[in-house]
N, C-alpha and C positions, 0 to 999 in steps of 0.2 A: 504494500499500499504505500502510495507517495502522497506527500502534502499537496499536489496539484489534483489528485482524484477528486472529484465531485463530491464524494461522500465523506472525505476526510474530517471534516468537522464535526459531523454527525457521529461517526464512529468513535472520534476522541471523546465526545460529550457523553455518549452511553457507556463507554468503557469506564470513564472517571466515576460516573454514577453507579457503577456497577451492575447495570442491566444486561449487558452482554460481556462475556468473557473471551469470546472468540471460539474457534473451534479445536482449540489444544495449543499449548505451549505460547498463547499470545498472538496466534495466527488469526486475522480476520479474513474470512472468503466471502466478498461481497455478492458473489455470482452463485452461491450455493442455495439451494432450496431450503426454505425454513421448514423444520419439522415441527410435529405436534409437540415433542418435548422441548425444542425450543423456544416454541410460542409460549407454552404455559410456565416455563421457568422465567421469561422475561416479564409476563403479567404477574407471576407470583412474587419477583422481586419489586416490581413497583408497588404491590400492595403489603410490602414488607413481611410476607409469610416466610416462616422459618424453613431453612433448607436442610434440616436435620432429617436423618431417614424416617420415613414413613410407609406405614402399611397402606395399600390402595387397594380399591374394589375392583379395578379393571384387571382381568385375566392376562391381557397382552402387555403388562408393564411390570417389568421386573423391578421389585421393591429396593434393589441396589442401585437402579439407574439414577443419574444425577438429576433427573426430572421428577422422579417418583414422588417426591414431598409436595410438589405442585400439582400433580395431577390429581 
């Protein structure tokens, strides 16, 4: 990601707020599709929901997945 990219300021803002952490090791992939896990994690962070591991009622969600607490 370069400072000249049209999304640079937005990525920097959301990273500073902790809404997005990238896709691993601080990497941001702006052209990657957003998954259900990514979306609910961002929404959960916006609402201040704890990220501690939690049980989920959804059978297709691993309770150890990074997004499980938000699903």
